[in-house]
C-alpha positions in Angstrom: -4.4 26.4 -9.1 -1.5 26.2 -11.6 0.2 22.8 -12.1 3.5 22.1 -10.4 6.5 23.4 -12.3 9.4 20.9 -12.6 12.9 21.6 -11.5 14.2 21.3 -15.1 11.5 23.8 -16.3 12.4 26.2 -13.4 16.1 26.2 -14.3 15.2 27.0 -17.9 12.7 29.6 -17.3 14.2 31.5 -14.3 17.9 31.5 -15.1 18.5 30.1 -11.6 21.0 27.6 -12.9 23.8 29.9 -12.1 23.3 29.5 -8.3 23.0 25.7 -8.4 20.3 23.1 -8.1 20.2 23.3 -4.3 18.7 26.8 -4.2 15.6 25.8 -6.2 12.3 26.8 -4.6 9.4 24.4 -4.8 7.0 26.1 -7.2 4.0 23.9 -6.2 0.5 25.1 -6.8 1.6 28.2 -8.7 3.7 29.9 -6.0 5.4 32.9 -7.5 9.1 33.8 -7.2 10.5 37.3 -6.3 11.3 37.6 -10.0 7.7 37.3 -11.1 5.7 38.7 -8.2 5.7 42.5 -8.0 5.4 44.9 -5.2 1.7 45.1 -4.3 -0.1 47.5 -6.5 -3.1 47.9 -4.2 -3.7 51.6 -3.4 -3.9 52.7 0.2 -7.6 52.1 1.2 -7.4 53.6 4.7 -9.2 52.1 7.6 -13.0 51.7 7.8 -15.0 53.1 10.6 -15.8 50.3 13.0 -18.0 49.7 16.0 -16.6 47.7 18.9 -19.0 44.9 17.9 -17.8 44.7 14.3 -15.5 41.9 13.5 -12.0 43.0 12.4 -11.0 41.4 9.1 -7.5 40.0 9.5 -4.9 38.6 7.1 -1.9 36.8 8.5 1.6 36.2 7.1 3.7 33.4 8.6 1.2 31.2 10.3 3.0 27.9 11.1 4.9 29.0 14.3 4.1 32.0 16.5 1.5 33.1 14.0 -0.6 30.2 15.0 -0.7 31.3 18.6 -1.5 34.9 17.7 -4.3 33.8 15.4 -5.8 31.7 18.2 -5.8 34.7 20.5 -7.8 36.8 18.0 -10.0 34.1 16.4 -13.1 35.8 17.7 -12.5 38.2 14.7 -12.8 37.4 11.0 -9.7 35.6 9.7 -10.0 36.2 5.9 -6.6 35.3 4.4 -3.6 33.2 5.4 -0.1 33.2 3.9 2.9 31.0 4.5 5.9 29.8 2.4 5.8 26.3 4.1 2.4 24.6 3.5 3.4 21.5 5.5 4.2 23.5 8.6 1.1 25.7 8.0 -1.3 22.9 7.3 -2.9 22.7 10.8 -3.6 26.4 10.7 -5.0 26.3 7.2 -7.3 23.5 8.4 -8.4 25.5 11.5 -9.6 28.4 9.4 -11.0 26.7 6.2 -12.9 29.9 5.1 -9.7 31.9 4.8 -8.1 32.2 1.4 -4.7 30.7 1.2 -1.5 32.2 -0.3 2.2 31.5 -0.7 3.2 35.1 -1.5 2.0 38.0 0.7 2.5 40.4 -2.2 -0.1 38.5 -4.2 -2.4 38.4 -1.2 -2.1 42.1 -0.8 -2.8 42.7 -4.5 -5.8 40.4 -4.6 -7.4 41.2 -1.3 -6.2 44.6 -0.3 -9.8 45.9 0.0 -11.0 42.9 2.0 -9.0 43.1 5.2 -8.4 45.7 7.8 -5.4 44.4 9.6 -2.3 42.2 9.2 -0.5 39.9 11.5 3.2 39.3 10.7 4.9 36.3 12.2 7.5 35.3 9.6 11.2 35.0 10.1 12.7 38.2 11.4 14.2 39.4 8.1 10.8 39.8 6.5 9.0 41.6 9.3 9.7 45.1 8.1 8.9 44.8 4.4 5.6 43.1 5.0 4.6 45.5 7.9 5.8 48.6 6.1 3.8 47.8 2.9 0.7 47.0 4.9 0.9 50.3 6.8 1.2 52.3 3.6 -2.0 50.6 2.5 -3.7 51.9 5.7 -3.7 48.5 7.5 -3.3 48.0 11.2 -0.4 45.7 12.0 0.7 43.3 14.7 4.3 42.2 14.3 5.9 39.4 16.3 9.2 40.2 18.1 11.7 41.3 17.2 9.9 44.1 15.5 12.6 44.2 12.7 15.9 42.9 11.7 17.8 46.2 11.6 17.9 49.7 13.2 16.8 51.4 10.0 13.8 49.1 9.6 12.7 49.9 13.2 12.9 53.6 12.5 11.0 53.2 9.3 8.1 51.3 11.0 7.9 53.9 13.7 7.6 56.8 11.3 5.2 55.1 8.9 2.9 54.2 11.8 2.9 57.8 12.9 2.2 59.0 9.4 -0.6 56.6 8.6 -2.2 56.6 12.1 -2.8 52.9 12.2 -3.0 50.7 15.3 0.2 48.8 16.0 1.5 46.2 18.4 4.8 44.3 18.7 4.4 40.7 20.0 6.2 41.1 23.3 3.2 39.9 25.3 4.7 40.7 28.7 4.4 44.4 28.0 0.6 44.0 28.6 1.2 42.3 31.9 1.1 43.4 35.5 4.8 42.9 36.1 5.9 45.6 33.7 3.4 48.0 35.1 4.6 47.4 38.7 8.2 47.6 37.8 7.7 51.0 36.2 5.5 52.3 39.0 7.9 51.2 41.7 11.0 52.6 40.1 9.5 55.9 39.1 8.1 56.3 42.6 11.7 56.1 43.9 11.3 52.8 45.7 14.8 51.6 44.8 16.4 55.0 44.3 18.4 56.1 41.2 19.3 53.3 38.8 22.8 53.4 37.3 23.2 49.7 36.3 20.9 47.0 35.0 21.8 43.4 34.3 19.5 41.1 32.1 19.9 37.6 30.8 18.2 34.7 29.1 18.7 30.9 29.1 18.3 31.0 25.3 19.2 29.9 22.7 17.4 26.6 22.8 17.9 26.2 19.0 21.2 25.4 17.3 23.7 28.3 17.1 27.5 28.6 16.6 27.2 26.3 13.5 29.3 26.3 10.3 27.3 27.0 7.1 25.7 23.7 6.0 25.7 22.1 2.6 22.7 22.5 0.2 19.8 20.1 0.0 16.9 19.5 -2.3 13.9 21.8 -1.3 10.8 20.0 -0.1 7.8 20.3 -2.4 5.8 21.9 0.3 8.3 24.8 0.8 8.9 27.8 -1.5 12.5 28.5 -0.6 12.7 31.6 -2.8 9.9 33.3 -0.9 11.4 32.2 2.4 14.7 33.9 1.6 12.7 37.0 0.4 14.8 40.2 0.6 17.9 38.4 1.9 20.8 37.1 -0.2 20.0 33.8 -1.9 21.7 30.7 -0.4 21.2 27.0 -0.9 18.4 25.5 1.2 19.1 23.3 4.2 16.6 21.9 6.7 18.6 23.5 9.6 17.3 27.0 8.6 13.5 26.5 8.9 11.1 26.1 10.5 11.9 27.9 13.7 15.7 27.5 13.7 16.0 30.6 11.5 16.6 32.6 14.7 20.2 31.4 14.9 21.2 32.6 11.3 22.2 36.2 10.8 20.5 36.6 7.4 17.1 35.4 8.8 17.2 36.0 12.6 18.8 38.0 15.4 20.0 35.2 17.7 19.0 35.0 21.4 19.1 38.8 21.7 16.3 39.4 19.2 14.3 36.5 20.3 14.3 37.1 24.1 15.5 40.7 24.8 12.3 42.0 23.4 10.6 40.2 26.3 13.2 40.6 29.0 14.5 44.1 28.4 11.1 45.8 27.9 10.7 46.6 31.6 14.1 48.3 31.5 13.3 50.4 28.5 9.9 51.4 29.9 10.8 52.0 33.6 13.9 54.0 32.8 12.5 56.0 29.9 15.4 54.9 27.7 16.0 56.3 24.2 19.0 55.8 22.0 22.2 54.4 23.6 25.4 56.4 23.1 28.0 53.7 23.6 27.9 49.9 22.9 30.3 47.0 23.2 29.8 43.3 22.6 31.7 40.0 23.0 30.8 36.4 22.4 32.0 32.9 21.9 33.3 32.2 18.4 31.8 34.7 16.0 30.9 33.2 12.6 29.9 35.0 9.5 26.5 33.2 9.0 25.5 31.9 12.4 25.0 33.6 15.7 27.3 32.6 18.5 26.5 30.2 21.3 26.7 32.9 24.0 27.0 36.7 24.0 27.6 39.6 26.3 26.6 43.2 25.5 26.9 46.5 27.3 24.8 49.5 26.3 25.3 53.0 27.9 22.4 55.4 27.9 22.8 59.1 28.7 21.1 61.0 31.5 17.4 61.5 30.9 14.8 63.9 32.3 13.4 63.2 35.7 10.5 60.6 35.6 8.0 60.6 38.4 9.8 61.2 41.7 13.2 60.0 40.5 16.2 61.3 38.5 17.4 59.3 35.5 21.2 59.4 35.5 23.4 57.7 32.9 22.8 54.0 33.1 24.6 50.9 31.9 22.5 48.0 30.7 24.3 44.6 30.5 22.9 41.6 28.6 24.0 38.0 28.8 22.7 34.9 26.9 23.7 31.3 26.1 23.1 30.3 29.7 25.4 32.8 31.3 23.9 34.8 34.2 25.2 37.9 36.0 26.9 37.4 39.3 24.3 37.3 42.1 23.9 40.3 44.4 25.3 40.0 48.0 21.8 39.8 49.5 20.6 37.1 47.0 19.0 34.1 48.8 21.2 31.0 48.7 20.0 28.3 46.4 17.4 30.5 44.5 17.6 30.7 40.8 17.5 34.1 39.2 16.0 32.6 36.0 12.2 33.0 36.1 10.4 31.7 33.0 13.4 32.0 30.7 15.4 34.9 32.0 15.7 37.7 34.6 16.6 41.4 35.2 18.4 43.1 38.1 17.8 46.8 38.6 20.6 48.2 40.9 19.3 51.3 42.6 20.9 53.5 45.2 18.5 52.2 47.9 17.5 48.7 46.8 17.6 46.1 44.1 14.6 45.1 42.0 14.5 41.6 40.4 11.9 40.4 37.8 11.7 37.5 35.5 11.2 37.1 31.8 8.2 39.1 30.5 8.6 41.3 33.6 6.9 38.7 35.7 7.1 38.5 39.5 8.9 41.8 40.3 10.2 42.1 43.9 12.6 44.1 45.9 15.5 42.1 47.4 15.1 43.9 50.7 11.8 42.0 51.0 9.7 45.1 51.2 6.5 45.3 49.0 5.9 48.9 47.8 2.5 50.4 48.1 2.3 53.0 45.3 -0.3 54.5 43.1 -1.3 52.5 39.9 -0.4 55.0 37.2 -0.1 52.5 34.3 -3.1 51.3 32.3 -4.1 47.7 33.1 -5.2 45.5 30.2 -8.1 43.3 31.0 -8.2 41.2 27.9 -5.0 40.0 26.3 -2.0 41.6 24.4 -3.5 40.5 21.1 -7.1 41.5 21.8 -6.0 44.9 23.1 -4.5 45.4 19.6 -7.9 44.4 18.1 -9.5 47.0 20.4 -7.2 49.7 19.2 -7.8 48.8 15.6 -11.5 49.5 16.0 -10.9 53.0 17.5 -10.4 56.1 15.5 -6.9 57.7 15.5 -8.3 60.7 17.4 -9.8 58.6 20.2 -7.4 55.6 20.2 -5.8 54.5 23.4 -2.3 53.2 22.4 -1.5 49.6 22.9 1.2 48.5 25.4 3.9 48.0 22.7 2.7 50.2 19.9 5.4 51.2 17.4 6.0 54.6 18.8 7.5 52.7 21.7 8.3 49.3 20.2 10.3 50.9 17.4 12.9 52.8 19.5 13.0 49.8 21.9 13.7 47.4 19.1 16.5 49.7 18.0 18.1 49.1 21.4 17.7 45.3 20.9 19.3 45.1 17.5 22.0 47.5 18.6 23.2 44.6 20.7 23.5 42.5 17.6 25.5 45.2 16.0 27.9 45.4 19.0 28.5 41.6 18.8 29.0 41.5 15.0 31.5 44.4 15.2 33.4 43.1 18.3 36.6 42.5 16.4 37.2 46.2 16.1 38.2 45.8 19.8 36.8 49.1 21.1 33.7 50.6 22.5 31.6 52.0 19.7 30.0 55.4 19.9 26.5 55.7 18.5 24.7 58.7 17.0 21.1 57.6 17.4 19.3 60.4 15.5 21.5 59.8 12.5 21.8 56.0 12.8 25.6 55.9 12.5 28.7 55.0 14.5 31.0 58.0 14.9 34.3 56.3 15.7 34.8 53.8 12.9 37.5 55.1 10.7 37.5 55.0 6.9 40.7 52.9 7.0 39.5 50.3 9.5 38.9 46.8 8.1 37.0 43.8 9.5 36.9 40.1 8.7 34.9 37.2 10.2 35.3 33.5 10.5 33.5 31.5 7.8 34.2 28.0 9.2 36.0 27.0 12.4 37.9 24.2 10.6 38.0 22.1 13.8 39.7 18.7 13.3 41.4 16.1 15.5 44.4 14.3 14.0 46.5 11.8 15.9 44.8 12.8 19.0 45.6 16.5 18.6 42.8 19.1 18.1 43.4 22.0 15.7 41.5 24.9 14.1 42.2 25.8 10.5 39.8 28.7 10.4 38.5 30.1 7.1 38.0 33.8 7.1 36.1 36.3 4.9 38.2 38.7 3.0 38.9 42.0 4.9 36.2 44.6 4.1 35.7 48.2 5.1 34.4 48.2 8.7 32.4 51.4 8.1 30.7 49.9 5.1 30.1 46.6 6.9 28.5 48.5 9.8 26.3 50.5 7.4 25.1 47.2 5.8 24.1 45.9 9.2 22.3 49.2 10.1 20.4 49.2 6.8 20.3 46.0 4.7 20.6 46.1 0.9 17.7 44.0 -0.2 17.8 41.4 -2.9 16.7 42.4 -6.4 12.9 42.5 -6.6 12.4 43.5 -3.0 12.1 47.1 -1.8 11.0 48.9 1.4 8.7 51.9 1.2 10.6 55.2 1.5 11.3 56.7 4.9 8.7 59.5 5.6 
């Protein structure tokens, strides 16, 4: 291990003084910065032929939070390498797998061990999912990526196409997709049990982390955290303990708010049962919208065009409504008094022409409000192991004989586009109109060249002499079209680059 580099040395050697002391990453134990670590040079090695009894060799990036749970679910396999930017948060996981080689920088891990692992688990903050997973796929590695799959529409499209090109096994970490509830919801709806569906309402009780916050002041970086590597492809900003661990979800540069965190669980039965594709119209609203931090509560409407008939039922145009921040849809007329619609963190109401179907978060406990229990054929594959181990199973199968996982990227990619489209609708709400979306070309068609947009930087709330006031600070007006394009496809920080779109 290299010796610790002092802050004075770092300033002199990296040229980081221009951005101020508070952005300094801790360079403990030789952790590399984005300026010194290169894109992995390891050539694609393909996937080895494996028998079901062979152990899958797994590397994991982002192990201190959800990554820990995913690793425990697959620890019957061979955990060979672990990577995290926060070694205090990751310490229990490092200790649990003492034989695994430890890294700060996933690019160094890929370079050094690219021929020693078959598959990669990605459970970092949202903004790093795509670049890690995309690089791994181009190396021929199977990938499991926690939800949301990616931070942007473009990144979702990229992972979908790369997975198709390289024929690797993939899975997004929306565990409910492997559960019985999602299967039943699809089977009931496509058997015509509630009739044609033209409206769906979904909600979550999240966020349970801080949101709606002004941008905090900078702090010294802990010695156990490499802040430069945490920021990764995003724009550099001063460190503050509010950002990580876990709370990254509430900050636009690193997370996707309650939508990205929970819609991947709650809306998956909608996407799957109704055979949704790209929305054509989107509109969002929220509590105070800030430039850096996601709002306390949001509402989004997505409109999907008529689709081909599925099973016994037609698929007409459908509106999908999303609520978060504790807001729920109004209860249907035949809802039982005193019963909460929130089941395990959220709920969904499918409004059909014959009946209403309700299910909880992860698609659990589906039921018809009429009280009738459908008796229909089981057409969906049931998963006997777990969401994570079903991915392990798929990794060991050849592309020609592989049974796709429940949330493989061919489905999870387009679905995640739907989720992050909700984020776009919220962040563009000040245009004060319904936005028209061209899904195949990933662009809005009704944002004019002359339209401008600005966002609140700080709310400026004060109380003086007993009177509240807001002296809001705003960003400078920018082109709404260019701003939308930057949300659809991020411009990465110097030194970070996605593989090309196939």
